[in-house]
All heavy atoms as TSV, in Angstrom:
chain	resi	resn	atom	element	x	y	z
A	1	MET	N	N	80.916	-30.464	-48.783
A	1	MET	CA	C	82.038	-31.365	-48.847
A	1	MET	C	C	83.300	-30.637	-49.331
A	1	MET	O	O	84.396	-30.850	-48.803
A	1	MET	CB	C	81.714	-32.535	-49.787
A	1	MET	CG	C	82.737	-33.626	-49.727
A	1	MET	SD	S	82.287	-35.052	-50.709
A	1	MET	CE	C	80.900	-35.729	-49.775
A	2	LEU	N	N	83.173	-29.746	-50.317
A	2	LEU	CA	C	84.290	-28.998	-50.785
A	2	LEU	C	C	84.881	-28.164	-49.675
A	2	LEU	O	O	86.081	-28.167	-49.466
A	2	LEU	CB	C	83.915	-28.147	-51.990
A	2	LEU	CG	C	84.953	-27.277	-52.549
A	2	LEU	CD1	C	86.208	-28.002	-53.041
A	2	LEU	CD2	C	84.422	-26.434	-53.754
A	3	GLY	N	N	84.012	-27.431	-48.954
A	3	GLY	CA	C	84.518	-26.594	-47.867
A	3	GLY	C	C	85.241	-27.391	-46.804
A	3	GLY	O	O	86.258	-26.931	-46.300
A	4	GLU	N	N	84.702	-28.548	-46.515
A	4	GLU	CA	C	85.348	-29.390	-45.508
A	4	GLU	C	C	86.726	-29.830	-45.910
A	4	GLU	O	O	87.675	-29.856	-45.138
A	4	GLU	CB	C	84.464	-30.559	-45.236
A	4	GLU	CG	C	83.170	-30.251	-44.466
A	4	GLU	CD	C	82.288	-31.511	-44.354
A	4	GLU	OE1	O	82.698	-32.634	-44.559
A	4	GLU	OE2	O	81.099	-31.248	-43.974
A	5	SER	N	N	86.820	-30.212	-47.197
A	5	SER	CA	C	88.086	-30.637	-47.756
A	5	SER	C	C	89.133	-29.506	-47.718
A	5	SER	O	O	90.290	-29.730	-47.365
A	5	SER	CB	C	87.901	-31.196	-49.137
A	5	SER	OG	O	87.091	-32.320	-49.111
A	6	LEU	N	N	88.680	-28.348	-48.136
A	6	LEU	CA	C	89.581	-27.200	-48.173
A	6	LEU	C	C	90.013	-26.855	-46.743
A	6	LEU	O	O	91.178	-26.517	-46.510
A	6	LEU	CB	C	88.906	-26.009	-48.843
A	6	LEU	CG	C	88.709	-26.104	-50.322
A	6	LEU	CD1	C	87.855	-24.979	-50.841
A	6	LEU	CD2	C	89.994	-26.167	-51.064
A	7	GLN	N	N	89.065	-26.889	-45.786
A	7	GLN	CA	C	89.401	-26.568	-44.395
A	7	GLN	C	C	90.438	-27.590	-43.863
A	7	GLN	O	O	91.371	-27.199	-43.197
A	7	GLN	CB	C	88.122	-26.566	-43.540
A	7	GLN	CG	C	88.366	-26.235	-42.073
A	7	GLN	CD	C	88.698	-24.773	-41.857
A	7	GLN	OE1	O	88.246	-23.901	-42.571
A	7	GLN	NE2	N	89.604	-24.546	-40.963
A	8	ALA	N	N	90.162	-28.858	-44.125
A	8	ALA	CA	C	91.083	-29.857	-43.641
A	8	ALA	C	C	92.521	-29.723	-44.186
A	8	ALA	O	O	93.485	-30.053	-43.518
A	8	ALA	CB	C	90.526	-31.262	-43.972
A	9	GLY	N	N	92.595	-29.245	-45.420
A	9	GLY	CA	C	93.900	-29.045	-46.045
A	9	GLY	C	C	94.550	-27.801	-45.685
A	9	GLY	O	O	95.665	-27.504	-46.173
A	10	GLY	N	N	93.912	-26.940	-44.909
A	10	GLY	CA	C	94.511	-25.669	-44.526
A	10	GLY	C	C	94.421	-24.585	-45.515
A	10	GLY	O	O	95.103	-23.585	-45.520
A	11	TRP	N	N	93.561	-24.762	-46.532
A	11	TRP	CA	C	93.446	-23.866	-47.633
A	11	TRP	C	C	93.080	-22.478	-47.164
A	11	TRP	O	O	93.632	-21.461	-47.622
A	11	TRP	CB	C	92.431	-24.351	-48.654
A	11	TRP	CG	C	92.119	-23.319	-49.696
A	11	TRP	CD1	C	91.047	-22.514	-49.762
A	11	TRP	CD2	C	92.939	-22.977	-50.837
A	11	TRP	NE1	N	91.160	-21.636	-50.849
A	11	TRP	CE2	C	92.282	-21.963	-51.567
A	11	TRP	CE3	C	94.147	-23.447	-51.344
A	11	TRP	CZ2	C	92.772	-21.375	-52.710
A	11	TRP	CZ3	C	94.626	-22.893	-52.509
A	11	TRP	CH2	C	93.953	-21.882	-53.193
A	12	PHE	N	N	92.097	-22.354	-46.249
A	12	PHE	CA	C	91.526	-21.006	-45.895
A	12	PHE	C	C	92.586	-20.108	-45.218
A	12	PHE	O	O	92.557	-18.891	-45.437
A	12	PHE	CB	C	90.314	-21.162	-45.052
A	12	PHE	CG	C	89.168	-21.759	-45.850
A	12	PHE	CD1	C	88.647	-23.037	-45.519
A	12	PHE	CD2	C	88.584	-21.078	-46.900
A	12	PHE	CE1	C	87.618	-23.595	-46.261
A	12	PHE	CE2	C	87.541	-21.632	-47.660
A	12	PHE	CZ	C	87.097	-22.879	-47.331
A	13	GLU	N	N	93.477	-20.715	-44.424
A	13	GLU	CA	C	94.485	-19.899	-43.754
A	13	GLU	C	C	95.467	-19.377	-44.784
A	13	GLU	O	O	95.805	-18.213	-44.785
A	13	GLU	CB	C	95.244	-20.775	-42.737
A	13	GLU	CG	C	94.408	-21.209	-41.517
A	13	GLU	CD	C	93.553	-22.390	-41.762
A	13	GLU	OE1	O	93.736	-23.112	-42.803
A	13	GLU	OE2	O	92.647	-22.619	-40.998
A	14	ALA	N	N	95.864	-20.223	-45.670
A	14	ALA	CA	C	96.805	-19.796	-46.779
A	14	ALA	C	C	96.090	-18.823	-47.696
A	14	ALA	O	O	96.746	-17.796	-48.101
A	14	ALA	CB	C	97.292	-21.009	-47.579
A	15	GLU	N	N	94.856	-19.022	-47.958
A	15	GLU	CA	C	94.137	-18.094	-48.862
A	15	GLU	C	C	93.997	-16.653	-48.239
A	15	GLU	O	O	94.208	-15.716	-48.961
A	15	GLU	CB	C	92.750	-18.659	-49.120
A	15	GLU	CG	C	91.961	-17.769	-50.094
A	15	GLU	CD	C	90.461	-17.780	-49.926
A	15	GLU	OE1	O	90.001	-18.041	-48.803
A	15	GLU	OE2	O	89.829	-17.494	-50.870
A	16	ALA	N	N	93.767	-16.632	-46.985
A	16	ALA	CA	C	93.630	-15.286	-46.309
A	16	ALA	C	C	94.928	-14.508	-46.514
A	16	ALA	O	O	94.889	-13.300	-46.770
A	16	ALA	CB	C	93.310	-15.482	-44.847
A	17	ALA	N	N	96.067	-15.105	-46.356
A	17	ALA	CA	C	97.360	-14.469	-46.520
A	17	ALA	C	C	97.518	-14.067	-47.977
A	17	ALA	O	O	98.007	-12.908	-48.245
A	17	ALA	CB	C	98.469	-15.371	-46.125
A	18	GLU	N	N	97.145	-14.870	-48.955
A	18	GLU	CA	C	97.318	-14.564	-50.306
A	18	GLU	C	C	96.329	-13.458	-50.758
A	18	GLU	O	O	96.663	-12.598	-51.595
A	18	GLU	CB	C	97.070	-15.811	-51.215
A	18	GLU	CG	C	98.213	-16.788	-51.114
A	18	GLU	CD	C	99.579	-16.208	-51.475
A	18	GLU	OE1	O	99.665	-15.522	-52.490
A	18	GLU	OE2	O	100.550	-16.426	-50.741
A	19	VAL	N	N	95.141	-13.417	-50.256
A	19	VAL	CA	C	94.236	-12.377	-50.531
A	19	VAL	C	C	94.777	-11.010	-50.047
A	19	VAL	O	O	94.738	-9.996	-50.818
A	19	VAL	CB	C	92.792	-12.589	-49.886
A	19	VAL	CG1	C	91.916	-11.396	-49.930
A	19	VAL	CG2	C	92.102	-13.786	-50.560
A	20	LEU	N	N	95.266	-10.994	-48.833
A	20	LEU	CA	C	95.836	-9.753	-48.322
A	20	LEU	C	C	97.062	-9.304	-49.184
A	20	LEU	O	O	97.157	-8.139	-49.524
A	20	LEU	CB	C	96.328	-9.958	-46.834
A	20	LEU	CG	C	96.974	-8.768	-46.171
A	20	LEU	CD1	C	95.926	-7.606	-46.132
A	20	LEU	CD2	C	97.367	-9.141	-44.785
A	21	LYS	N	N	97.868	-10.227	-49.560
A	21	LYS	CA	C	98.997	-9.954	-50.348
A	21	LYS	C	C	98.614	-9.370	-51.760
A	21	LYS	O	O	99.117	-8.314	-52.191
A	21	LYS	CB	C	99.866	-11.231	-50.586
A	21	LYS	CG	C	101.107	-11.018	-51.377
A	21	LYS	CD	C	101.836	-12.340	-51.514
A	21	LYS	CE	C	102.965	-12.300	-52.531
A	21	LYS	NZ	N	103.609	-13.585	-52.708
A	22	ALA	N	N	97.574	-10.006	-52.382
A	22	ALA	CA	C	97.110	-9.517	-53.650
A	22	ALA	C	C	96.467	-8.182	-53.563
A	22	ALA	O	O	96.717	-7.314	-54.398
A	22	ALA	CB	C	96.157	-10.559	-54.235
A	23	ALA	N	N	95.635	-7.941	-52.510
A	23	ALA	CA	C	94.902	-6.711	-52.354
A	23	ALA	C	C	95.827	-5.559	-52.038
A	23	ALA	O	O	95.476	-4.404	-52.345
A	23	ALA	CB	C	93.847	-6.887	-51.303
A	24	THR	N	N	96.983	-5.804	-51.413
A	24	THR	CA	C	97.825	-4.664	-51.027
A	24	THR	C	C	99.062	-4.502	-51.940
A	24	THR	O	O	99.936	-3.736	-51.603
A	24	THR	CB	C	98.277	-4.911	-49.522
A	24	THR	OG1	O	98.978	-6.146	-49.491
A	24	THR	CG2	C	97.136	-4.881	-48.563
A	25	THR	N	N	99.079	-5.173	-53.079
A	25	THR	CA	C	100.156	-4.965	-54.010
A	25	THR	C	C	100.085	-3.556	-54.510
A	25	THR	O	O	99.035	-3.155	-55.018
A	25	THR	CB	C	100.029	-6.015	-55.163
A	25	THR	OG1	O	100.105	-7.314	-54.648
A	25	THR	CG2	C	101.089	-5.768	-56.159
A	26	PRO	N	N	101.162	-2.819	-54.406
A	26	PRO	CA	C	101.101	-1.395	-54.723
A	26	PRO	C	C	100.768	-1.085	-56.231
A	26	PRO	O	O	100.017	-0.213	-56.546
A	26	PRO	CB	C	102.513	-0.879	-54.407
A	26	PRO	CG	C	103.078	-1.920	-53.536
A	26	PRO	CD	C	102.453	-3.158	-53.834
A	27	ASP	N	N	101.429	-1.823	-57.140
A	27	ASP	CA	C	101.199	-1.560	-58.553
A	27	ASP	C	C	99.882	-2.109	-59.024
A	27	ASP	O	O	99.597	-3.314	-58.831
A	27	ASP	CB	C	102.373	-2.167	-59.389
A	27	ASP	CG	C	102.292	-1.922	-60.821
A	27	ASP	OD1	O	102.325	-0.731	-61.238
A	27	ASP	OD2	O	102.022	-2.912	-61.605
A	28	PRO	N	N	98.993	-1.221	-59.678
A	28	PRO	CA	C	97.715	-1.737	-60.060
A	28	PRO	C	C	97.745	-2.880	-61.045
A	28	PRO	O	O	96.946	-3.841	-60.883
A	28	PRO	CB	C	97.075	-0.513	-60.731
A	28	PRO	CG	C	97.828	0.671	-60.227
A	28	PRO	CD	C	99.223	0.156	-59.894
A	29	ASP	N	N	98.715	-2.888	-61.973
A	29	ASP	CA	C	98.726	-4.032	-62.910
A	29	ASP	C	C	99.117	-5.337	-62.195
A	29	ASP	O	O	98.575	-6.377	-62.472
A	29	ASP	CB	C	99.742	-3.771	-64.019
A	29	ASP	CG	C	99.272	-2.676	-64.978
A	29	ASP	OD1	O	97.991	-2.486	-65.104
A	29	ASP	OD2	O	100.067	-1.952	-65.569
A	30	ASP	N	N	100.121	-5.227	-61.311
A	30	ASP	CA	C	100.500	-6.390	-60.511
A	30	ASP	C	C	99.403	-6.861	-59.605
A	30	ASP	O	O	99.212	-8.086	-59.369
A	30	ASP	CB	C	101.767	-6.092	-59.681
A	30	ASP	CG	C	103.036	-5.916	-60.558
A	30	ASP	OD1	O	102.998	-6.449	-61.718
A	30	ASP	OD2	O	104.014	-5.330	-60.039
A	31	ARG	N	N	98.638	-5.934	-59.071
A	31	ARG	CA	C	97.486	-6.228	-58.211
A	31	ARG	C	C	96.435	-7.049	-58.950
A	31	ARG	O	O	95.988	-8.116	-58.468
A	31	ARG	CB	C	96.892	-5.010	-57.632
A	31	ARG	CG	C	95.845	-5.301	-56.531
A	31	ARG	CD	C	95.225	-4.017	-55.950
A	31	ARG	NE	N	96.196	-2.976	-55.768
A	31	ARG	CZ	C	96.122	-1.754	-56.358
A	31	ARG	NH1	N	95.066	-1.396	-57.017
A	31	ARG	NH2	N	97.045	-0.825	-56.061
A	32	ILE	N	N	96.113	-6.559	-60.171
A	32	ILE	CA	C	95.135	-7.290	-60.936
A	32	ILE	C	C	95.633	-8.648	-61.312
A	32	ILE	O	O	94.871	-9.674	-61.275
A	32	ILE	CB	C	94.797	-6.488	-62.203
A	32	ILE	CG1	C	93.973	-5.251	-61.885
A	32	ILE	CG2	C	94.050	-7.301	-63.247
A	32	ILE	CD1	C	93.790	-4.211	-62.999
A	33	ARG	N	N	96.918	-8.764	-61.683
A	33	ARG	CA	C	97.493	-10.066	-61.999
A	33	ARG	C	C	97.428	-11.035	-60.838
A	33	ARG	O	O	97.088	-12.171	-60.933
A	33	ARG	CB	C	98.916	-9.888	-62.487
A	33	ARG	CG	C	99.549	-11.140	-63.055
A	33	ARG	CD	C	100.982	-10.885	-63.641
A	33	ARG	NE	N	100.949	-9.797	-64.635
A	33	ARG	CZ	C	101.542	-8.605	-64.360
A	33	ARG	NH1	N	102.177	-8.324	-63.279
A	33	ARG	NH2	N	101.490	-7.683	-65.300
A	34	ALA	N	N	97.739	-10.496	-59.632
A	34	ALA	CA	C	97.758	-11.299	-58.428
A	34	ALA	C	C	96.329	-11.806	-58.111
A	34	ALA	O	O	96.161	-12.993	-57.743
A	34	ALA	CB	C	98.321	-10.557	-57.277
A	35	VAL	N	N	95.407	-10.893	-58.260
A	35	VAL	CA	C	93.950	-11.342	-57.978
A	35	VAL	C	C	93.516	-12.389	-58.979
A	35	VAL	O	O	92.875	-13.393	-58.679
A	35	VAL	CB	C	92.982	-10.153	-57.973
A	35	VAL	CG1	C	91.556	-10.517	-57.981
A	35	VAL	CG2	C	93.326	-9.222	-56.793
A	36	ARG	N	N	93.834	-12.202	-60.253
A	36	ARG	CA	C	93.441	-13.154	-61.289
A	36	ARG	C	C	94.085	-14.505	-61.021
A	36	ARG	O	O	93.481	-15.573	-61.186
A	36	ARG	CB	C	93.823	-12.689	-62.628
A	36	ARG	CG	C	92.896	-11.548	-63.171
A	36	ARG	CD	C	93.276	-11.136	-64.560
A	36	ARG	NE	N	92.289	-10.186	-64.993
A	36	ARG	CZ	C	92.540	-9.324	-65.962
A	36	ARG	NH1	N	93.659	-9.281	-66.633
A	36	ARG	NH2	N	91.612	-8.436	-66.403
A	37	THR	N	N	95.382	-14.489	-60.652
A	37	THR	CA	C	96.061	-15.734	-60.381
A	37	THR	C	C	95.432	-16.468	-59.158
A	37	THR	O	O	95.238	-17.679	-59.236
A	37	THR	CB	C	97.565	-15.461	-60.069
A	37	THR	OG1	O	98.096	-14.866	-61.232
A	37	THR	CG2	C	98.302	-16.722	-59.694
A	38	LEU	N	N	95.118	-15.704	-58.111
A	38	LEU	CA	C	94.457	-16.266	-56.955
A	38	LEU	C	C	93.107	-16.912	-57.322
A	38	LEU	O	O	92.786	-18.040	-56.921
A	38	LEU	CB	C	94.237	-15.224	-55.874
A	38	LEU	CG	C	93.611	-15.680	-54.545
A	38	LEU	CD1	C	94.459	-16.744	-53.910
A	38	LEU	CD2	C	93.448	-14.489	-53.631
A	39	LEU	N	N	92.303	-16.196	-58.091
A	39	LEU	CA	C	91.050	-16.791	-58.584
A	39	LEU	C	C	91.189	-18.031	-59.395
A	39	LEU	O	O	90.502	-19.055	-59.218
A	39	LEU	CB	C	90.200	-15.727	-59.319
A	39	LEU	CG	C	89.699	-14.568	-58.544
A	39	LEU	CD1	C	89.162	-13.469	-59.450
A	39	LEU	CD2	C	88.655	-14.983	-57.552
A	40	ALA	N	N	92.178	-18.059	-60.241
A	40	ALA	CA	C	92.495	-19.210	-61.040
A	40	ALA	C	C	92.929	-20.423	-60.263
A	40	ALA	O	O	92.444	-21.527	-60.448
A	40	ALA	CB	C	93.550	-18.920	-62.134
A	41	GLU	N	N	93.739	-20.164	-59.202
A	41	GLU	CA	C	94.169	-21.240	-58.331
A	41	GLU	C	C	92.997	-21.795	-57.497
A	41	GLU	O	O	92.885	-22.994	-57.320
A	41	GLU	CB	C	95.270	-20.757	-57.401
A	41	GLU	CG	C	96.621	-20.466	-58.072
A	41	GLU	CD	C	97.137	-21.731	-58.750
A	41	GLU	OE1	O	97.163	-22.822	-58.183
A	41	GLU	OE2	O	97.664	-21.611	-59.862
A	42	GLU	N	N	92.149	-20.923	-57.035
A	42	GLU	CA	C	90.962	-21.374	-56.309
A	42	GLU	C	C	90.066	-22.231	-57.220
A	42	GLU	O	O	89.573	-23.219	-56.733
A	42	GLU	CB	C	90.169	-20.183	-55.767
A	42	GLU	CG	C	90.870	-19.434	-54.626
A	42	GLU	CD	C	90.100	-18.324	-54.089
A	42	GLU	OE1	O	89.121	-17.854	-54.740
A	42	GLU	OE2	O	90.463	-17.775	-53.008
A	43	THR	N	N	89.938	-21.858	-58.434
A	43	THR	CA	C	89.088	-22.662	-59.344
A	43	THR	C	C	89.718	-23.973	-59.556
A	43	THR	O	O	89.072	-25.031	-59.551
A	43	THR	CB	C	88.972	-21.833	-60.697
A	43	THR	OG1	O	88.327	-20.632	-60.407
A	43	THR	CG2	C	88.160	-22.672	-61.662
A	44	ARG	N	N	91.069	-24.007	-59.784
A	44	ARG	CA	C	91.751	-25.273	-60.010
A	44	ARG	C	C	91.610	-26.244	-58.845
A	44	ARG	O	O	91.330	-27.435	-58.972
A	44	ARG	CB	C	93.223	-25.057	-60.335
A	44	ARG	CG	C	93.475	-24.506	-61.690
A	44	ARG	CD	C	95.014	-24.389	-61.945
A	44	ARG	NE	N	95.197	-23.541	-63.122
A	44	ARG	CZ	C	95.660	-22.312	-63.116
A	44	ARG	NH1	N	96.019	-21.771	-61.955
A	44	ARG	NH2	N	95.801	-21.654	-64.179
A	45	ILE	N	N	91.765	-25.697	-57.639
A	45	ILE	CA	C	91.706	-26.504	-56.476
A	45	ILE	C	C	90.272	-27.114	-56.305
A	45	ILE	O	O	90.078	-28.251	-56.013
A	45	ILE	CB	C	92.070	-25.694	-55.149
A	45	ILE	CG1	C	93.567	-25.349	-55.204
A	45	ILE	CG2	C	91.712	-26.436	-53.888
A	45	ILE	CD1	C	94.454	-26.548	-55.025
A	46	GLY	N	N	89.249	-26.239	-56.544
A	46	GLY	CA	C	87.887	-26.686	-56.450
A	46	GLY	C	C	87.603	-27.774	-57.426
A	46	GLY	O	O	86.941	-28.750	-57.112
A	47	MET	N	N	88.093	-27.612	-58.692
A	47	MET	CA	C	87.921	-28.690	-59.685
A	47	MET	C	C	88.602	-30.013	-59.344
A	47	MET	O	O	88.064	-31.077	-59.497
A	47	MET	CB	C	88.456	-28.148	-61.045
A	47	MET	CG	C	87.657	-27.090	-61.645
A	47	MET	SD	S	88.543	-26.532	-63.134
A	47	MET	CE	C	87.241	-25.830	-64.048
A	48	MET	N	N	89.819	-29.884	-58.787
A	48	MET	CA	C	90.509	-31.093	-58.456
A	48	MET	C	C	89.839	-31.860	-57.307
A	48	MET	O	O	89.691	-33.066	-57.394
A	48	MET	CB	C	91.963	-30.752	-57.998
A	48	MET	CG	C	92.867	-30.302	-59.141
A	48	MET	SD	S	94.488	-29.695	-58.714
A	48	MET	CE	C	95.057	-30.780	-57.486
A	49	ILE	N	N	89.316	-31.121	-56.334
A	49	ILE	CA	C	88.632	-31.799	-55.267
A	49	ILE	C	C	87.326	-32.374	-55.806
A	49	ILE	O	O	86.932	-33.461	-55.440
A	49	ILE	CB	C	88.362	-30.833	-54.073
A	49	ILE	CG1	C	89.723	-30.521	-53.409
A	49	ILE	CG2	C	87.395	-31.418	-53.075
A	49	ILE	CD1	C	89.638	-29.411	-52.378
A	50	GLY	N	N	86.617	-31.647	-56.665
A	50	GLY	CA	C	85.400	-32.155	-57.242
A	50	GLY	C	C	85.647	-33.416	-58.005
A	50	GLY	O	O	84.800	-34.392	-57.954
A	51	VAL	N	N	86.674	-33.493	-58.769
A	51	VAL	CA	C	86.998	-34.705	-59.511
A	51	VAL	C	C	87.285	-35.846	-58.583
A	51	VAL	O	O	86.795	-37.003	-58.749
A	51	VAL	CB	C	88.166	-34.494	-60.465
A	51	VAL	CG1	C	88.704	-35.794	-61.038
A	51	VAL	CG2	C	87.739	-33.556	-61.583
A	52	ALA	N	N	88.076	-35.611	-57.517
A	52	ALA	CA	C	88.388	-36.653	-56.558
A	52	ALA	C	C	87.160	-37.213	-55.843
A	52	ALA	O	O	86.987	-38.417	-55.660
A	52	ALA	CB	C	89.406	-36.164	-55.538
A	53	VAL	N	N	86.261	-36.294	-55.513
A	53	VAL	CA	C	84.978	-36.692	-54.858
A	53	VAL	C	C	84.150	-37.508	-55.852
A	53	VAL	O	O	83.556	-38.514	-55.492
A	53	VAL	CB	C	84.237	-35.493	-54.309
A	53	VAL	CG1	C	82.784	-35.805	-53.921
A	53	VAL	CG2	C	84.949	-34.823	-53.169
A	54	GLY	N	N	84.087	-37.035	-57.042
A	54	GLY	CA	C	83.325	-37.759	-58.110
A	54	GLY	C	C	83.851	-39.128	-58.309
A	54	GLY	O	O	83.078	-40.096	-58.427
A	55	TRP	N	N	85.140	-39.334	-58.395
A	55	TRP	CA	C	85.747	-40.671	-58.579
A	55	TRP	C	C	85.418	-41.576	-57.395
A	55	TRP	O	O	85.054	-42.708	-57.522
A	55	TRP	CB	C	87.299	-40.596	-58.729
A	55	TRP	CG	C	87.703	-40.204	-60.136
A	55	TRP	CD1	C	86.993	-40.279	-61.235
A	55	TRP	CD2	C	88.952	-39.681	-60.440
A	55	TRP	NE1	N	87.702	-39.881	-62.294
A	55	TRP	CE2	C	88.962	-39.512	-61.861
A	55	TRP	CE3	C	90.139	-39.434	-59.789
A	55	TRP	CZ2	C	90.063	-39.011	-62.570
A	55	TRP	CZ3	C	91.276	-38.921	-60.462
A	55	TRP	CH2	C	91.164	-38.734	-61.842
A	56	GLU	N	N	85.535	-41.080	-56.171
A	56	GLU	CA	C	85.234	-41.846	-55.010
A	56	GLU	C	C	83.739	-42.208	-55.024
A	56	GLU	O	O	83.422	-43.343	-54.637
A	56	GLU	CB	C	85.637	-41.086	-53.759
A	56	GLU	CG	C	85.495	-41.873	-52.488
A	56	GLU	CD	C	86.301	-43.174	-52.490
A	56	GLU	OE1	O	87.378	-43.266	-53.114
A	56	GLU	OE2	O	85.869	-44.158	-51.759
A	57	LEU	N	N	82.892	-41.279	-55.324
A	57	LEU	CA	C	81.447	-41.592	-55.396
A	57	LEU	C	C	81.149	-42.677	-56.414
A	57	LEU	O	O	80.388	-43.589	-56.171
A	57	LEU	CB	C	80.653	-40.350	-55.728
A	57	LEU	CG	C	79.168	-40.485	-55.862
A	57	LEU	CD1	C	78.545	-41.051	-54.579
A	57	LEU	CD2	C	78.539	-39.188	-56.269
A	58	ALA	N	N	81.811	-42.595	-57.579
A	58	ALA	CA	C	81.612	-43.648	-58.582
A	58	ALA	C	C	82.060	-44.990	-58.030
A	58	ALA	O	O	81.382	-46.005	-58.305
A	58	ALA	CB	C	82.395	-43.248	-59.859
A	59	ARG	N	N	83.181	-45.039	-57.356
A	59	ARG	CA	C	83.643	-46.300	-56.774
A	59	ARG	C	C	82.678	-46.833	-55.801
A	59	ARG	O	O	82.337	-48.036	-55.731
A	59	ARG	CB	C	85.022	-46.087	-56.099
A	59	ARG	CG	C	86.175	-45.990	-57.035
A	59	ARG	CD	C	87.480	-45.739	-56.319
A	59	ARG	NE	N	87.371	-46.348	-54.979
A	59	ARG	CZ	C	88.436	-46.833	-54.258
A	59	ARG	NH1	N	89.603	-46.730	-54.808
A	59	ARG	NH2	N	88.284	-47.280	-53.088
A	60	GLU	N	N	82.147	-45.976	-54.943
A	60	GLU	CA	C	81.183	-46.414	-53.962
A	60	GLU	C	C	79.892	-46.940	-54.632
A	60	GLU	O	O	79.313	-47.931	-54.179
A	60	GLU	CB	C	80.821	-45.274	-53.009
A	60	GLU	CG	C	81.837	-44.831	-52.092
A	60	GLU	CD	C	82.149	-45.857	-50.977
A	60	GLU	OE1	O	81.184	-46.402	-50.494
A	60	GLU	OE2	O	83.314	-45.994	-50.621
A	61	LEU	N	N	79.465	-46.273	-55.657
A	61	LEU	CA	C	78.217	-46.746	-56.333
A	61	LEU	C	C	78.396	-48.025	-57.077
A	61	LEU	O	O	77.496	-48.809	-57.244
A	61	LEU	CB	C	77.752	-45.634	-57.266
A	61	LEU	CG	C	77.233	-44.330	-56.589
A	61	LEU	CD1	C	76.954	-43.307	-57.669
A	61	LEU	CD2	C	76.026	-44.661	-55.784
A	62	GLU	N	N	79.630	-48.298	-57.571
A	62	GLU	CA	C	79.937	-49.565	-58.246
A	62	GLU	C	C	79.903	-50.714	-57.256
A	62	GLU	O	O	79.600	-51.839	-57.677
A	62	GLU	CB	C	81.298	-49.490	-58.924
A	62	GLU	CG	C	81.289	-48.685	-60.206
A	62	GLU	CD	C	82.680	-48.543	-60.794
A	62	GLU	OE1	O	83.695	-49.113	-60.231
A	62	GLU	OE2	O	82.805	-47.916	-61.879
A	63	MET	N	N	80.241	-50.471	-56.025
A	63	MET	CA	C	80.295	-51.529	-55.017
A	63	MET	C	C	78.916	-51.982	-54.594
A	63	MET	O	O	78.709	-53.055	-54.067
A	63	MET	CB	C	81.082	-51.076	-53.818
A	63	MET	CG	C	82.582	-50.998	-54.043
A	63	MET	SD	S	83.367	-50.604	-52.509
A	63	MET	CE	C	84.755	-49.741	-53.052
A	64	THR	N	N	77.892	-51.088	-54.761
A	64	THR	CA	C	76.549	-51.503	-54.324
A	64	THR	C	C	75.740	-52.156	-55.380
A	64	THR	O	O	76.020	-52.212	-56.478
A	64	THR	CB	C	75.802	-50.203	-53.854
A	64	THR	OG1	O	75.724	-49.257	-54.929
A	64	THR	CG2	C	76.438	-49.570	-52.657
């Protein structure tokens, strides 16, 4: 479900560009910072979608 949501939102296309940008940053310190930022953003997005799915599931279960 998470993958489907990310795909529908266009996340993977944007992520591919950001991975390339982070991996090809010339300065090693900036590269590490860019990779860490990308990982943090991916984690946040996954959590936000997980919470939204959980809330919707809770609503569905309350209706039954």
